[in-house]
Structure formats: structure tokens, C-alpha cells
ChimeraX commands (.cxc) that place a marker at each C-alpha (Angstrom):
marker #1 position -0.17,-0.06,0.11 radius 0.5
marker #1 position 1.15,3.54,-0.70 radius 0.5
marker #1 position 1.00,6.17,1.92 radius 0.5
marker #1 position 1.28,9.75,0.83 radius 0.5
marker #1 position 1.70,12.27,3.65 radius 0.5
marker #1 position 1.36,16.61,2.52 radius 0.5
marker #1 position 0.99,19.77,3.58 radius 0.5
marker #1 position -1.67,22.02,2.46 radius 0.5
marker #1 position 0.11,25.43,2.12 radius 0.5
marker #1 position 2.28,24.39,5.23 radius 0.5
marker #1 position 5.63,22.06,5.42 radius 0.5
marker #1 position 5.18,18.71,7.08 radius 0.5
marker #1 position 8.53,17.66,9.13 radius 0.5
marker #1 position 10.08,14.56,9.13 radius 0.5
marker #1 position 8.67,13.29,12.61 radius 0.5
marker #1 position 5.27,14.60,11.75 radius 0.5
marker #1 position 5.26,13.02,8.40 radius 0.5
marker #1 position 6.59,10.02,10.48 radius 0.5
marker #1 position 4.25,10.07,13.12 radius 0.5
marker #1 position 1.40,9.93,10.67 radius 0.5
marker #1 position 2.88,6.91,8.18 radius 0.5
marker #1 position 3.10,5.47,11.31 radius 0.5
marker #1 position -0.15,5.54,13.21 radius 0.5
marker #1 position -2.49,6.08,10.52 radius 0.5
marker #1 position -0.79,3.97,7.48 radius 0.5
marker #1 position 0.06,1.10,10.41 radius 0.5
marker #1 position -3.78,0.87,11.21 radius 0.5
marker #1 position -5.14,0.49,7.44 radius 0.5
marker #1 position -2.49,-2.15,7.41 radius 0.5
marker #1 position -3.73,-3.98,9.89 radius 0.5
marker #1 position -7.04,-3.89,9.00 radius 0.5
marker #1 position -6.15,-6.11,5.76 radius 0.5
marker #1 position -8.75,-4.43,3.48 radius 0.5
marker #1 position -6.85,-4.71,0.36 radius 0.5
marker #1 position -6.37,-1.32,0.11 radius 0.5
marker #1 position -4.64,0.35,-2.29 radius 0.5
marker #1 position -3.33,3.79,-1.22 radius 0.5
marker #1 position -3.78,6.08,1.84 radius 0.5
marker #1 position -3.68,9.83,1.19 radius 0.5
marker #1 position -3.12,11.94,4.16 radius 0.5
marker #1 position -3.55,15.83,4.24 radius 0.5
marker #1 position -2.42,17.82,6.84 radius 0.5
marker #1 position -3.24,21.91,7.23 radius 0.5
marker #1 position -3.82,24.62,9.58 radius 0.5
marker #1 position -6.71,26.57,9.54 radius 0.5
marker #1 position -6.06,30.50,9.58 radius 0.5
marker #1 position -9.14,31.77,11.63 radius 0.5
marker #1 position -7.97,32.35,15.12 radius 0.5
marker #1 position -11.32,32.24,16.29 radius 0.5
marker #1 position -11.11,28.22,15.56 radius 0.5
marker #1 position -10.32,26.43,18.91 radius 0.5
marker #1 position -9.11,23.52,16.69 radius 0.5
marker #1 position -7.29,24.80,13.87 radius 0.5
marker #1 position -5.33,21.45,13.42 radius 0.5
marker #1 position -6.73,19.52,10.69 radius 0.5
marker #1 position -5.54,15.91,9.37 radius 0.5
marker #1 position -7.83,14.35,6.09 radius 0.5
marker #1 position -7.23,10.98,5.40 radius 0.5
marker #1 position -8.46,8.90,2.38 radius 0.5
marker #1 position -8.16,5.02,1.84 radius 0.5
marker #1 position -8.32,3.48,-1.80 radius 0.5
marker #1 position -9.65,0.53,-2.13 radius 0.5
marker #1 position -10.55,-1.32,-5.03 radius 0.5
marker #1 position -14.13,-0.10,-6.07 radius 0.5
marker #1 position -14.29,1.81,-2.46 radius 0.5
marker #1 position -13.43,5.20,-0.94 radius 0.5
marker #1 position -13.33,5.78,2.61 radius 0.5
marker #1 position -12.29,9.34,3.80 radius 0.5
marker #1 position -12.37,11.07,7.58 radius 0.5
marker #1 position -11.18,14.49,8.37 radius 0.5
marker #1 position -10.55,15.50,11.77 radius 0.5
marker #1 position -9.61,18.99,14.24 radius 0.5
marker #1 position -7.62,19.35,17.01 radius 0.5
marker #1 position -5.83,21.67,18.69 radius 0.5
marker #1 position -2.73,19.95,18.19 radius 0.5
marker #1 position -1.79,18.65,14.90 radius 0.5
marker #1 position -0.75,15.33,16.45 radius 0.5
marker #1 position -3.92,14.99,18.58 radius 0.5
marker #1 position -5.91,15.05,14.41 radius 0.5
marker #1 position -3.61,12.39,13.15 radius 0.5
marker #1 position -4.69,10.14,16.48 radius 0.5
marker #1 position -8.38,11.20,16.60 radius 0.5
marker #1 position -8.19,10.81,12.63 radius 0.5
marker #1 position -6.37,7.19,12.45 radius 0.5
marker #1 position -9.24,5.88,14.94 radius 0.5
marker #1 position -11.85,7.15,13.09 radius 0.5
marker #1 position -10.73,5.62,9.72 radius 0.5
marker #1 position -9.99,2.67,11.42 radius 0.5
marker #1 position -13.27,2.10,13.02 radius 0.5
marker #1 position -15.09,2.77,9.61 radius 0.5
marker #1 position -12.49,-0.18,7.82 radius 0.5
marker #1 position -13.42,-2.39,10.60 radius 0.5
marker #1 position -17.20,-1.78,9.75 radius 0.5
marker #1 position -16.97,-1.95,6.42 radius 0.5
marker #1 position -14.79,-5.41,6.40 radius 0.5
marker #1 position -17.36,-6.78,8.79 radius 0.5
marker #1 position -20.51,-5.76,6.39 radius 0.5
marker #1 position -18.50,-6.66,3.18 radius 0.5
marker #1 position -17.40,-10.04,5.25 radius 0.5
marker #1 position -20.91,-10.94,6.06 radius 0.5
marker #1 position -22.28,-10.12,3.16 radius 0.5
marker #1 position -20.43,-12.58,1.08 radius 0.5
marker #1 position -21.38,-15.29,3.66 radius 0.5
marker #1 position -24.65,-14.63,2.49 radius 0.5
marker #1 position -24.13,-15.12,-0.88 radius 0.5
marker #1 position -22.61,-17.47,-3.73 radius 0.5
marker #1 position -19.29,-17.11,-5.03 radius 0.5
marker #1 position -20.91,-16.21,-8.43 radius 0.5
marker #1 position -23.04,-13.37,-6.91 radius 0.5
marker #1 position -19.58,-11.56,-5.23 radius 0.5
marker #1 position -18.18,-11.84,-8.59 radius 0.5
marker #1 position -20.71,-10.19,-10.42 radius 0.5
marker #1 position -20.87,-7.80,-7.53 radius 0.5
marker #1 position -17.32,-6.80,-7.67 radius 0.5
marker #1 position -17.48,-6.32,-11.60 radius 0.5
marker #1 position -20.39,-3.90,-11.12 radius 0.5
marker #1 position -18.96,-1.93,-8.40 radius 0.5
marker #1 position -15.82,-0.21,-9.50 radius 0.5
marker #1 position -16.34,3.39,-9.97 radius 0.5
marker #1 position -14.41,5.23,-13.19 radius 0.5
marker #1 position -14.03,8.01,-10.90 radius 0.5
marker #1 position -13.90,8.80,-7.37 radius 0.5
marker #1 position -16.89,10.41,-6.12 radius 0.5
marker #1 position -16.23,13.78,-3.78 radius 0.5
marker #1 position -19.31,14.83,-2.57 radius 0.5
marker #1 position -17.64,17.49,-0.37 radius 0.5
marker #1 position -16.33,19.24,-3.41 radius 0.5
marker #1 position -19.99,18.93,-4.57 radius 0.5
marker #1 position -21.50,20.40,-1.93 radius 0.5
marker #1 position -19.05,23.26,-1.44 radius 0.5
marker #1 position -20.60,26.41,0.40 radius 0.5
marker #1 position -22.46,28.75,-1.75 radius 0.5
marker #1 position -22.51,32.57,-2.02 radius 0.5
marker #1 position -25.55,34.16,-2.03 radius 0.5
marker #1 position -27.88,32.68,-5.12 radius 0.5
marker #1 position -24.39,31.71,-6.90 radius 0.5
marker #1 position -23.21,28.06,-7.89 radius 0.5
marker #1 position -19.41,28.81,-6.89 radius 0.5
marker #1 position -18.33,24.54,-7.79 radius 0.5
marker #1 position -19.40,22.26,-10.50 radius 0.5
marker #1 position -18.54,18.52,-10.15 radius 0.5
marker #1 position -19.55,15.82,-13.10 radius 0.5
marker #1 position -19.98,12.40,-11.20 radius 0.5
marker #1 position -20.15,8.98,-12.64 radius 0.5
marker #1 position -23.14,7.39,-11.53 radius 0.5
marker #1 position -22.18,3.22,-10.21 radius 0.5
marker #1 position -24.99,0.64,-10.37 radius 0.5
marker #1 position -25.02,-0.20,-6.69 radius 0.5
marker #1 position -28.12,-1.97,-4.23 radius 0.5
marker #1 position -29.39,-0.45,-1.23 radius 0.5
marker #1 position -27.33,-2.33,1.26 radius 0.5
marker #1 position -23.84,-1.29,-1.26 radius 0.5
marker #1 position -24.81,2.07,-1.17 radius 0.5
marker #1 position -25.52,2.01,2.38 radius 0.5
marker #1 position -21.37,0.82,2.46 radius 0.5
marker #1 position -20.40,3.54,0.32 radius 0.5
marker #1 position -22.02,6.56,2.72 radius 0.5
marker #1 position -20.52,5.16,5.67 radius 0.5
marker #1 position -16.91,4.87,4.18 radius 0.5
marker #1 position -17.10,8.27,2.62 radius 0.5
marker #1 position -18.47,9.69,5.93 radius 0.5
marker #1 position -21.14,12.13,4.19 radius 0.5
marker #1 position -24.85,12.88,4.88 radius 0.5
marker #1 position -25.87,11.08,1.50 radius 0.5
marker #1 position -25.18,9.23,-1.41 radius 0.5
marker #1 position -26.11,9.49,-5.19 radius 0.5
marker #1 position -26.11,6.10,-6.92 radius 0.5
marker #1 position -28.01,4.32,-10.09 radius 0.5
marker #1 position -30.37,1.68,-8.75 radius 0.5
marker #1 position -28.75,-1.80,-10.25 radius 0.5
marker #1 position -32.57,-3.10,-10.43 radius 0.5
marker #1 position -34.39,-0.39,-12.04 radius 0.5
marker #1 position -31.73,1.95,-13.51 radius 0.5
marker #1 position -32.71,5.13,-12.16 radius 0.5
marker #1 position -31.10,7.54,-9.49 radius 0.5
marker #1 position -31.40,7.18,-6.30 radius 0.5
marker #1 position -30.16,9.27,-2.90 radius 0.5
marker #1 position -29.50,7.70,0.15 radius 0.5
marker #1 position -29.48,10.19,3.22 radius 0.5
marker #1 position -28.55,10.14,6.80 radius 0.5
marker #1 position -31.66,11.41,9.01 radius 0.5
marker #1 position -31.24,13.58,12.03 radius 0.5
marker #1 position -33.25,11.38,14.24 radius 0.5
marker #1 position -30.82,8.34,13.20 radius 0.5
marker #1 position -31.25,5.95,10.67 radius 0.5
marker #1 position -30.99,6.39,6.50 radius 0.5
marker #1 position -33.88,7.87,4.08 radius 0.5
marker #1 position -33.49,6.73,0.64 radius 0.5
marker #1 position -35.21,9.21,-2.04 radius 0.5
marker #1 position -36.55,7.56,-5.20 radius 0.5
marker #1 position -37.82,9.02,-8.67 radius 0.5
marker #1 position -42.02,8.92,-8.47 radius 0.5
marker #1 position -43.22,6.30,-11.08 radius 0.5
marker #1 position -44.49,7.80,-14.74 radius 0.5
marker link #1:1,2 radius 0.2
marker link #1:2,3 radius 0.2
marker link #1:3,4 radius 0.2
marker link #1:4,5 radius 0.2
marker link #1:5,6 radius 0.2
marker link #1:6,7 radius 0.2
marker link #1:7,8 radius 0.2
marker link #1:8,9 radius 0.2
marker link #1:9,10 radius 0.2
marker link #1:10,11 radius 0.2
marker link #1:11,12 radius 0.2
marker link #1:12,13 radius 0.2
marker link #1:13,14 radius 0.2
marker link #1:14,15 radius 0.2
marker link #1:15,16 radius 0.2
marker link #1:16,17 radius 0.2
marker link #1:17,18 radius 0.2
marker link #1:18,19 radius 0.2
marker link #1:19,20 radius 0.2
marker link #1:20,21 radius 0.2
marker link #1:21,22 radius 0.2
marker link #1:22,23 radius 0.2
marker link #1:23,24 radius 0.2
marker link #1:24,25 radius 0.2
marker link #1:25,26 radius 0.2
marker link #1:26,27 radius 0.2
marker link #1:27,28 radius 0.2
marker link #1:28,29 radius 0.2
marker link #1:29,30 radius 0.2
marker link #1:30,31 radius 0.2
marker link #1:31,32 radius 0.2
marker link #1:32,33 radius 0.2
marker link #1:33,34 radius 0.2
marker link #1:34,35 radius 0.2
marker link #1:35,36 radius 0.2
marker link #1:36,37 radius 0.2
marker link #1:37,38 radius 0.2
marker link #1:38,39 radius 0.2
marker link #1:39,40 radius 0.2
marker link #1:40,41 radius 0.2
marker link #1:41,42 radius 0.2
marker link #1:42,43 radius 0.2
marker link #1:43,44 radius 0.2
marker link #1:44,45 radius 0.2
marker link #1:45,46 radius 0.2
marker link #1:46,47 radius 0.2
marker link #1:47,48 radius 0.2
marker link #1:48,49 radius 0.2
marker link #1:49,50 radius 0.2
marker link #1:50,51 radius 0.2
marker link #1:51,52 radius 0.2
marker link #1:52,53 radius 0.2
marker link #1:53,54 radius 0.2
marker link #1:54,55 radius 0.2
marker link #1:55,56 radius 0.2
marker link #1:56,57 radius 0.2
marker link #1:57,58 radius 0.2
marker link #1:58,59 radius 0.2
marker link #1:59,60 radius 0.2
marker link #1:60,61 radius 0.2
marker link #1:61,62 radius 0.2
marker link #1:62,63 radius 0.2
marker link #1:63,64 radius 0.2
marker link #1:64,65 radius 0.2
marker link #1:65,66 radius 0.2
marker link #1:66,67 radius 0.2
marker link #1:67,68 radius 0.2
marker link #1:68,69 radius 0.2
marker link #1:69,70 radius 0.2
marker link #1:70,71 radius 0.2
marker link #1:71,72 radius 0.2
marker link #1:72,73 radius 0.2
marker link #1:73,74 radius 0.2
marker link #1:74,75 radius 0.2
marker link #1:75,76 radius 0.2
marker link #1:76,77 radius 0.2
marker link #1:77,78 radius 0.2
marker link #1:78,79 radius 0.2
marker link #1:79,80 radius 0.2
marker link #1:80,81 radius 0.2
marker link #1:81,82 radius 0.2
marker link #1:82,83 radius 0.2
marker link #1:83,84 radius 0.2
marker link #1:84,85 radius 0.2
marker link #1:85,86 radius 0.2
marker link #1:86,87 radius 0.2
marker link #1:87,88 radius 0.2
marker link #1:88,89 radius 0.2
marker link #1:89,90 radius 0.2
marker link #1:90,91 radius 0.2
marker link #1:91,92 radius 0.2
marker link #1:92,93 radius 0.2
marker link #1:93,94 radius 0.2
marker link #1:94,95 radius 0.2
marker link #1:95,96 radius 0.2
marker link #1:96,97 radius 0.2
marker link #1:97,98 radius 0.2
marker link #1:98,99 radius 0.2
marker link #1:99,100 radius 0.2
marker link #1:100,101 radius 0.2
marker link #1:101,102 radius 0.2
marker link #1:102,103 radius 0.2
marker link #1:103,104 radius 0.2
marker link #1:104,105 radius 0.2
marker link #1:105,106 radius 0.2
marker link #1:106,107 radius 0.2
marker link #1:107,108 radius 0.2
marker link #1:108,109 radius 0.2
marker link #1:109,110 radius 0.2
marker link #1:110,111 radius 0.2
marker link #1:111,112 radius 0.2
marker link #1:112,113 radius 0.2
marker link #1:113,114 radius 0.2
marker link #1:114,115 radius 0.2
marker link #1:115,116 radius 0.2
marker link #1:116,117 radius 0.2
marker link #1:117,118 radius 0.2
marker link #1:118,119 radius 0.2
marker link #1:119,120 radius 0.2
marker link #1:120,121 radius 0.2
marker link #1:121,122 radius 0.2
marker link #1:122,123 radius 0.2
marker link #1:123,124 radius 0.2
marker link #1:124,125 radius 0.2
marker link #1:125,126 radius 0.2
marker link #1:126,127 radius 0.2
marker link #1:127,128 radius 0.2
marker link #1:128,129 radius 0.2
marker link #1:129,130 radius 0.2
marker link #1:130,131 radius 0.2
marker link #1:131,132 radius 0.2
marker link #1:132,133 radius 0.2
marker link #1:133,134 radius 0.2
marker link #1:134,135 radius 0.2
marker link #1:135,136 radius 0.2
marker link #1:136,137 radius 0.2
marker link #1:137,138 radius 0.2
marker link #1:138,139 radius 0.2
marker link #1:139,140 radius 0.2
marker link #1:140,141 radius 0.2
marker link #1:141,142 radius 0.2
marker link #1:142,143 radius 0.2
marker link #1:143,144 radius 0.2
marker link #1:144,145 radius 0.2
marker link #1:145,146 radius 0.2
marker link #1:146,147 radius 0.2
marker link #1:147,148 radius 0.2
marker link #1:148,149 radius 0.2
marker link #1:149,150 radius 0.2
marker link #1:150,151 radius 0.2
marker link #1:151,152 radius 0.2
marker link #1:152,153 radius 0.2
marker link #1:153,154 radius 0.2
marker link #1:154,155 radius 0.2
marker link #1:155,156 radius 0.2
marker link #1:156,157 radius 0.2
marker link #1:157,158 radius 0.2
marker link #1:158,159 radius 0.2
marker link #1:159,160 radius 0.2
marker link #1:160,161 radius 0.2
marker link #1:161,162 radius 0.2
marker link #1:162,163 radius 0.2
marker link #1:163,164 radius 0.2
marker link #1:164,165 radius 0.2
marker link #1:165,166 radius 0.2
marker link #1:166,167 radius 0.2
marker link #1:167,168 radius 0.2
marker link #1:168,169 radius 0.2
marker link #1:169,170 radius 0.2
marker link #1:170,171 radius 0.2
marker link #1:171,172 radius 0.2
marker link #1:172,173 radius 0.2
marker link #1:173,174 radius 0.2
marker link #1:174,175 radius 0.2
marker link #1:175,176 radius 0.2
marker link #1:176,177 radius 0.2
marker link #1:177,178 radius 0.2
marker link #1:178,179 radius 0.2
marker link #1:179,180 radius 0.2
marker link #1:180,181 radius 0.2
marker link #1:181,182 radius 0.2
marker link #1:182,183 radius 0.2
marker link #1:183,184 radius 0.2
marker link #1:184,185 radius 0.2
marker link #1:185,186 radius 0.2
marker link #1:186,187 radius 0.2
marker link #1:187,188 radius 0.2
marker link #1:188,189 radius 0.2
marker link #1:189,190 radius 0.2
marker link #1:190,191 radius 0.2
marker link #1:191,192 radius 0.2
marker link #1:192,193 radius 0.2
marker link #1:193,194 radius 0.2
view
């Protein structure tokens, strides 16, 4: 697995780089989820009113899946610790879901699902949901919809850590949106039958 540590508008010291690689990269490798790459981005917020200016973003790329975490703390080392724990929890949850699902399905179903689960482009919903100025769209992004089942969409929304996930339903071929409800659980938006 390839682990890259970079700083956004800040230099990354050798000790900080080694700590991030050891803490985050080590926990990802330990879980053995088939990670291809792990990208760690460290930066500081310039706003003096922000009590937690040190931010650590972690993106783990796996075959057909992406897991993402962003954590902010007072100290960069603390942000790395919290991000490592959070990404480990997400990957552990993903691994158990995939494992339990595979035991329920036959080998043939697993092969068909893995072929359909390879997205052509990474879905970056953070970029899609950037803050909007007054009546002005400040960023546009095109995404490729991957045919998934509801259960696979639930796995994806947990992995990327966003409030919603857009996907194409494998059975009907229509676009669906799955979202986290504020009272707990998930909701599913489907198009109305014509």
C-alpha cells in the first residue's frame, strides 16, 4: 500500500510525516482491507477564532471503494490520532459488512457484484457540496453513477462519511439518493413512477 503525507500550505516535518505514516498507515495495513493507497493531508486553519485549527484529512482508496475522514484538533498530533481511530473504525465496519455479505451470497453473485462496483471516477461529495455564495453556484462537478444495491450504497455512505450518497439502482436503473436522517437511520429518495 502506498502512503503519502502532504501539507496544504504548510511544511510537513520529518517527525510529523513519520508519525502520520506509522499511526494511520499502520492501522490501515493492520485491518487488511485491500487498500491500494492512503493519502494524508495536513493543514492549519488560519482563523484565530477556531479552537481546533489543526486538520488531518485521510482518504483510503480500495478496489471499488473510497473511505474518507477529516478531523480537527488543537494539536496536529492529536488530529492524526483521532483521524487514525476514526478511519480504523470505518474500515473495520466495512470489512465486517463485506465479510457477512459474502457469506450470504454465492461465489457467482460475489463475482458479478465486484465487476459492477468499480467506479470510473472517485466520487467527491465534499467538492460537490462546497459552500454556496448568495444565489451563486461556486463549484460544479460531474460524477459517474455506479450501479449499486441499497446495501452497497449504505456501505459507500459509511465509507465516505457524508450525509448523502447518489447512485444508480442496479435493479431499476434509476438514480437514487440515500441520506442520513437527523433522528438516526437512513432515508432513500427514489423517482416517482411515471
